[in-house]
C-alpha positions in Angstrom: 0.0 0.0 0.0 3.0 2.3 0.0 2.2 3.5 -3.5 -0.8 5.3 -2.1 1.5 7.7 -0.3 3.3 8.8 -3.5 3.2 12.5 -4.4 4.5 12.0 -7.9 6.7 9.6 -9.9 10.2 10.3 -11.0 10.7 11.3 -14.6 13.3 8.6 -15.0 10.7 5.9 -14.5 8.7 7.1 -17.5 11.9 7.3 -19.6 13.0 3.9 -18.7 9.6 2.4 -19.6 9.6 4.3 -22.9 13.2 3.4 -23.8 12.5 -0.3 -23.0 9.5 -0.3 -25.4 11.4 1.5 -28.1 14.1 -1.1 -27.9 11.7 -4.0 -28.2 9.6 -2.9 -31.1 10.2 -1.0 -34.4 6.6 0.3 -34.3 6.2 4.0 -33.6 2.5 4.8 -32.9 0.9 8.2 -33.2 -2.4 7.1 -31.7 -3.0 5.4 -28.4 -6.3 3.7 -27.4 -7.1 2.8 -23.8 -9.7 0.0 -23.9 -12.1 -0.2 -21.0 -14.0 -3.1 -19.4 -14.9 -5.6 -22.1 -13.8 -3.4 -24.9 -10.4 -4.9 -25.5 -11.5 -6.7 -28.7 -10.6 -3.6 -30.7 -6.9 -4.4 -30.2 -7.4 -7.9 -31.8 -8.3 -6.2 -35.1 -4.9 -4.5 -35.5 -2.7 -5.7 -38.3 1.1 -6.3 -38.1 0.8 -6.8 -34.4 3.5 -6.6 -31.7 2.2 -7.7 -28.3 4.0 -6.7 -25.0 2.6 -7.9 -21.6 2.5 -5.2 -19.0 4.6 -7.2 -16.6 7.5 -7.1 -19.1 7.7 -3.3 -19.1 9.8 -1.6 -16.4 7.6 0.2 -13.8 4.4 -0.7 -15.6 1.5 -1.7 -13.2 -0.5 -4.9 -13.7 -4.2 -5.1 -14.5 -6.3 -7.2 -12.1 -9.9 -6.6 -13.3 -11.9 -9.2 -15.3 -12.2 -8.1 -18.9 -8.8 -6.5 -18.9 -6.2 -8.6 -20.6 -3.1 -6.7 -19.4 -1.0 -6.0 -22.5 0.0 -3.4 -25.1 -0.8 -4.3 -28.7 1.0 -2.3 -31.4 -0.1 -2.4 -35.0 -2.0 -0.8 -37.9 -5.6 0.2 -37.6 -7.2 1.5 -40.7 -3.8 2.5 -42.0 -2.7 4.3 -38.9 0.1 3.2 -36.4 -1.6 2.7 -33.1 -1.0 1.2 -29.7 -3.9 -0.3 -27.7 -4.0 -0.9 -24.0 -5.9 -4.1 -23.4 -6.8 -3.3 -19.8 -6.3 -0.1 -17.7 -5.5 0.5 -14.1 -7.8 1.8 -11.4 -7.3 3.5 -8.0 -9.6 0.9 -6.4 -7.0 -1.8 -7.3 -4.8 -0.1 -4.7 -2.7 1.9 -7.2 -1.9 5.6 -6.6 -3.4 8.0 -9.2 0.1 8.4 -10.6 0.4 4.7 -11.4 -3.1 4.7 -12.9 -2.0 7.4 -15.4 1.6 6.1 -15.8 1.1 4.7 -19.4 0.0 8.1 -20.8 3.2 9.8 -20.2 5.1 6.8 -21.6 2.9 7.1 -24.7 3.8 10.7 -25.0 7.5 9.8 -24.9 6.9 7.2 -27.6 5.7 10.0 -29.9 1.9 9.5 -29.6 0.0 12.7 -30.3 -3.7 11.5 -30.0 -5.2 9.6 -27.1 -8.5 7.8 -27.3 -10.0 6.7 -24.0 -13.0 4.3 -23.7 -14.9 3.1 -20.7 -17.9 1.3 -19.5 -20.2 3.6 -17.5 -23.6 3.7 -15.7 -26.2 5.9 -17.3 -27.6 8.7 -15.1 -29.4 10.7 -17.8 -33.0 9.5 -18.0 -32.9 9.9 -21.8 -30.2 7.3 -22.1 -30.7 3.6 -22.6 -28.5 0.6 -21.9 -26.2 0.1 -24.9 -26.0 3.8 -25.8 -22.6 5.2 -26.8 -21.8 8.5 -25.3 -19.1 10.9 -26.6 -17.5 12.6 -23.7 -17.6 16.4 -24.0 -16.6 17.2 -20.4 -16.1 15.5 -17.0 -16.6 15.8 -13.3 -13.6 14.6 -11.3 -14.9 13.6 -7.9 -11.5 12.3 -6.6 -10.0 15.6 -7.7 -12.2 17.4 -5.2 -10.3 15.5 -2.5 -6.9 16.3 -4.0 -6.5 13.1 -6.0 -5.0 14.6 -9.1 -2.3 12.9 -11.3 -0.5 16.2 -11.6 -0.1 16.7 -7.8 3.5 17.2 -6.7 6.5 18.8 -8.5 5.5 19.8 -12.1 7.4 18.1 -14.9 7.9 21.0 -17.3 9.0 18.7 -20.1 5.4 17.3 -20.2 3.4 20.5 -19.6 2.6 23.6 -17.6 2.0 23.8 -13.9 -1.7 24.8 -14.2 -3.3 23.3 -17.3 -6.7 24.5 -18.5 -9.2 21.7 -18.6 -12.2 23.4 -20.2 -10.9 22.2 -23.6 -9.7 18.8 -22.6 -11.9 16.9 -25.0 -11.1 17.7 -28.7 -14.2 19.2 -30.4 -13.0 18.4 -33.9 -12.6 14.7 -33.0 -16.1 14.6 -31.5 -17.6 16.1 -34.6 -15.6 13.7 -36.7 -16.9 10.8 -34.6 -20.5 11.9 -35.0 -19.9 12.0 -38.8 -18.5 8.5 -38.6 -21.4 7.3 -36.6 -23.9 8.5 -39.2 -21.9 6.9 -42.0 -22.1 3.6 -40.0 -25.8 4.1 -39.2 -25.1 4.2 -35.5 -26.7 7.5 -34.8 -29.8 6.1 -33.1 -27.8 5.2 -30.0 -25.2 7.9 -30.1 -25.2 10.5 -27.3 -22.9 13.4 -26.1 -22.6 14.2 -22.5 -20.6 14.6 -19.2 -18.8 11.7 -17.6 -18.2 11.6 -13.9 -15.5 9.6 -12.1 -16.0 8.1 -8.7 -13.4 6.0 -6.8 -15.1 2.6 -6.6 -15.1 -0.4 -6.5 -18.5 -0.2 -4.9 -21.3 1.0 -7.1 -23.1 4.2 -6.3 -26.0 4.4 -3.8 -29.4 5.8 -4.9 -28.7 9.1 -3.1 -25.3 9.3 -4.7 -26.8 8.8 -8.2 -29.3 11.6 -7.6 -26.4 13.9 -6.4 -24.4 13.2 -9.5 -27.4 14.0 -11.7 -27.8 17.3 -9.9 -24.1 18.1 -10.5 -24.7 17.6 -14.3 -23.3 14.2 -14.9 -24.9 12.0 -17.6 -22.8 8.9 -16.9 -20.7 7.6 -14.1 -17.7 5.3 -13.9 -14.5 4.5 -12.0 -11.7 5.4 -14.5 -10.6 7.6 -17.4 -10.2 11.0 -15.9 -6.6 10.5 -14.5 -5.5 9.5 -18.0 -7.3 12.4 -19.6 -5.8 15.0 -17.3 -2.3 13.5 -17.8 -2.7 13.3 -21.6 -4.0 16.9 -21.8 -1.1 18.0 -19.7 1.2 16.4 -22.2 -0.4 18.2 -25.1 -2.2 15.2 -26.5 -5.5 15.5 -28.4 -8.1 13.6 -26.4 -11.2 11.8 -27.6 -13.3 10.0 -25.0 -16.2 7.6 -25.3 -18.4 5.8 -22.7 -20.5 2.7 -23.4 -23.6 2.9 -21.2 -23.5 -0.7 -20.0 -26.2 -0.3 -17.3 -28.6 2.3 -16.0 -28.0 3.7 -12.5 -30.5 2.8 -9.9 -32.5 5.9 -9.0 -35.4 4.4 -7.0 -35.5 2.7 -3.6 -38.3 0.6 -5.0 -36.1 -0.9 -7.7 -35.1 -4.5 -7.6 -32.2 -3.9 -10.0 -28.7 -4.2 -8.7 -25.6 -3.0 -10.7 -23.1 -5.8 -11.3 -19.9 -6.3 -13.3 -21.3 -9.2 -15.3 -23.9 -6.9 -16.8 -21.1 -4.5 -17.8 -19.3 -7.3 -19.6 -22.4 -8.6 -21.3 -23.4 -5.2 -22.7 -19.8 -4.5 -23.8 -19.9 -7.7 -25.8 -23.1 -6.8 -27.5 -21.8 -3.4 -28.6 -18.2 -4.5 -29.3 -18.7 -4.7 -33.1 -20.3 -1.2 -33.2 -17.6 0.4 -31.0 -14.8 -1.3 -33.0 -16.3 -0.1 -36.3 -16.7 3.5 -34.9 -13.2 3.8 -33.5 -11.7 2.2 -36.6 -13.5 4.6 -38.9 -12.6 7.6 -36.7 -8.9 6.6 -36.6 -8.8 6.3 -40.4 -10.2 9.8 -40.7 -7.8 11.5 -38.2 
């Protein structure tokens, strides 16, 4: 549990991880994709693959969540050099927020300039349905209200400025491009655009907490993504975020529905083909 006391990670740890990767593959990706729960099948579609397990990379954490394979997959996706994370890291696994966001700074050192983040999320907006795909236009960082920010500690000027603006974290052009791609693929009936909220987990939200998050303006809630987005934006990466609404939040005390991870994985499997097609088309058009 010592990692929870960290106030930052040394720059050398990022460089050692990046140098190790560069020495073990000739691939030089420009786009990184972080695959959320049950969404790792996108990486399987890459051509000319190089696969590196997380445990082989210096300083890299290990993924412990079902539905997260725990490896980097390099290759071509729709003609573009990409790297996909099959499985991400979470604070609820016991990692510090700096470890959670560790891969993003490594990607920046590899030469990545665009970061695509995906997640499975619970729907808070009453207009949403299970299986909807939400493009993230903004976020609410609940752990950040308590000082849990991946930029806490001494600033690494080589990555970005001390006080980065976050009002433009999610690239508007990429969101518009994604909506165009969705229409071309006839996915527009279940496309949404909204605000994602991160909570710490691993317990799902209470009824009262769900009502509070709705009042704050959140359309969907999950347990990941924001540390990677903050870190990527600090590094100057273009960010595109997408949430798959895998379940609807419980908003009534009379409801017999209980949120569970199996439902998340089942919905992810049902929408895997649509998500893969959307992100593949988007990457081809970047």
